[in-house]
C-alpha positions in Angstrom: 91.9 92.1 85.1 92.3 94.3 88.2 91.8 92.7 91.5 89.9 94.4 94.3 91.8 93.9 97.5 90.9 94.9 101.1 93.9 95.3 103.4 93.5 96.3 107.1 96.2 98.3 108.9 97.8 100.1 105.9 99.2 103.2 107.5 102.7 101.8 108.0 104.8 98.7 108.2 103.7 95.4 106.7 100.2 96.6 105.7 101.6 99.6 103.8 104.2 97.4 102.0 101.5 94.9 100.9 99.3 97.7 99.7 102.1 99.3 97.7 103.0 95.9 96.2 99.5 95.3 94.9 99.1 98.9 93.7 102.2 98.4 91.6 100.4 95.4 90.0 97.6 97.8 89.0 95.1 96.3 91.4 92.7 98.4 93.4 93.5 98.5 97.1 91.1 99.5 99.8 92.9 100.1 103.1 92.1 101.3 106.6 93.8 102.4 109.8 93.1 104.5 112.8 94.9 107.4 111.1 94.5 109.2 107.8 95.9 107.7 104.6 99.7 107.6 104.2 99.3 106.3 100.6 98.7 108.5 97.6 97.6 106.5 94.6 94.7 106.8 92.2 93.8 103.1 92.7 93.9 103.4 96.5 90.9 104.1 98.8 91.3 104.7 102.5 88.9 104.5 105.5 89.8 105.8 109.0 88.3 103.5 111.6 88.9 101.1 114.5 88.9 97.6 113.1 86.8 96.4 116.1 84.1 99.0 115.4 81.3 96.9 113.9 79.3 99.7 112.4 82.3 101.3 110.8 83.5 98.0 109.3 80.0 97.2 108.0 79.8 100.7 106.5 83.3 100.4 104.9 82.5 97.0 103.2 79.2 98.3 101.9 81.0 101.3 100.4 83.5 99.0 98.7 80.8 96.8 97.3 78.9 99.8 96.0 82.0 101.2 94.2 83.5 98.0 92.9 80.8 95.4 93.0 83.1 92.7 94.3 86.0 91.9 96.6 88.6 89.4 95.4 91.0 89.3 98.4 90.9 90.2 102.0 94.2 90.5 104.0 93.6 90.9 107.7 96.9 92.5 108.6 95.9 95.0 111.3 97.3 94.0 114.7 99.0 95.3 117.8 101.6 93.6 120.1 102.4 93.9 123.7 105.0 92.3 125.9 104.1 91.9 129.5 104.5 89.3 132.2 101.1 87.9 133.1 101.4 89.4 136.6 101.7 92.9 135.2 99.1 92.6 132.4 96.0 94.7 132.8 92.5 93.8 131.6 92.6 97.0 129.5 95.7 95.6 127.6 93.9 92.3 127.0 90.8 94.1 125.7 92.9 96.2 123.3 94.8 93.2 122.0 91.8 91.0 121.5 89.7 93.9 120.0 92.2 94.7 117.3 93.7 91.3 116.6 90.8 89.0 117.0 87.6 91.0 116.8 89.0 93.1 113.9 89.9 89.9 112.0 86.5 88.4 112.7 84.5 91.4 111.6 86.3 91.9 108.3 86.1 88.2 107.6 82.4 88.1 108.3 81.5 91.2 106.3 83.8 90.5 103.3 82.7 86.9 103.2 79.1 88.1 102.6 80.3 89.8 99.5 82.5 86.9 98.4 79.7 84.3 98.9 77.5 86.0 96.4 80.3 86.0 93.8 81.1 82.4 94.8 84.8 83.2 94.9 87.3 84.8 97.3 90.6 84.5 99.2 91.2 85.6 102.8 94.6 85.8 104.5 94.9 86.2 108.2 98.0 87.1 110.4 99.2 85.0 113.3 102.7 85.0 114.8 105.6 82.7 115.6 105.1 83.8 119.3 102.1 81.3 119.4 103.9 78.0 118.6 107.1 79.2 120.4 105.2 80.0 123.7 107.3 83.0 124.2 107.5 84.4 127.7 106.1 87.9 128.0 103.8 87.4 125.0 101.1 85.2 126.7 98.2 87.5 125.8 99.5 88.6 122.4 100.0 85.0 121.4 96.6 84.0 122.8 94.9 86.6 120.6 96.7 85.2 117.6 96.0 81.6 118.7 92.3 82.6 118.5 92.9 83.7 114.9 94.5 80.4 114.1 91.6 78.4 115.5 89.1 80.8 113.8 90.9 80.4 110.4 90.7 76.6 110.6 87.1 76.4 111.6 86.0 79.3 109.2 87.7 77.4 106.3 85.0 74.7 106.7 82.2 77.1 106.9 83.4 79.1 103.9 84.4 76.3 101.6 80.9 75.8 100.2 81.1 79.3 98.8 84.5 78.7 97.1 86.3 81.0 99.7 89.7 80.0 101.0 91.0 81.3 104.3 94.6 80.7 105.5 97.0 82.4 107.9 100.7 83.3 108.0 102.8 83.8 111.0 105.8 86.1 110.5 108.9 86.2 112.5 110.0 89.7 113.7 110.2 92.2 110.9 112.1 95.4 111.4 109.0 97.7 111.8 107.6 100.0 114.5 105.8 97.1 116.1 109.1 95.7 117.6 110.8 99.0 118.5 109.7 98.7 122.1 110.9 95.1 122.5 114.3 94.8 124.3 117.1 93.8 121.9 118.1 90.7 123.9 114.5 89.4 123.6 114.5 89.8 119.8 117.9 88.0 119.6 116.5 85.2 121.8 113.6 84.8 119.4 115.7 84.9 116.3 117.9 82.1 117.8 114.8 79.9 118.2 114.2 80.0 114.4 115.7 77.5 112.0 116.8 80.4 109.8 118.2 83.0 112.2 117.4 86.4 110.7 114.7 89.0 110.6 111.9 88.4 108.2 111.4 90.9 105.3 108.3 92.3 103.5 109.2 90.2 100.5 109.1 87.0 102.7 105.5 87.9 103.8 104.3 88.9 100.3 105.7 85.6 98.9 103.4 83.6 101.2 100.4 85.9 100.6 100.9 85.5 96.8 101.0 81.7 97.3 97.7 81.7 99.3 95.8 84.0 96.8 97.1 82.4 93.6 94.4 80.8 91.5 96.5 77.6 91.5 96.1 77.5 95.4 92.3 77.1 95.4 92.8 73.6 97.0 94.6 75.1 100.0 92.5 76.3 102.9 92.6 76.3 106.7 96.4 76.3 106.7 99.0 78.1 108.8 102.5 78.8 107.5 105.1 80.2 109.9 108.2 82.0 108.5 111.7 81.2 109.6 111.3 77.5 110.3 109.7 77.3 113.7 110.3 74.1 115.7 108.6 74.3 119.1 
């Protein structure tokens, strides 16, 4: 039976790869981004919005519920990164990072959970980063926004368990996408060397963990965080 999957940040990179993967499985994917849709598929629906815009998120999830009657999986992929020394970090940068990374994740989790609690079933996957456990210099605010997601995931798992909703998070290592284009090459090398397996992550690595979290056999797994690449801080 077709699954109904909501994925945030589907215009490019990881989000687009995940969306295409599930579309190939004949699932229905509802995506969103600030831009217009970059995916053309009969099973795909797109909403252009800011993930931190409460009214827009509420309206999107209402529309999804109206069309499909349920939501099986939520993947909170939308995120932005920024590398700045704390002495050169503006409050505007902090607001942007927390609005997209944390508030966006919170709003989608809250609204989709309202649908999932009625059906007494659901799987939510959030995104963190290896920058959080590695305490990477230059990523204090980015890592803090993802650290908030980790804490939120663990606490939310307790609040959502009575409704048979699981919520977990995965922390990718650098993937060769637009997100890391602006990061100096030596910084990326430095990060890869801190991993146990010293290479870039791939879309397949990420999808593998998502598939594990949302598998019916994983219904006993919630509030967990899995980092890719073998992170030892």
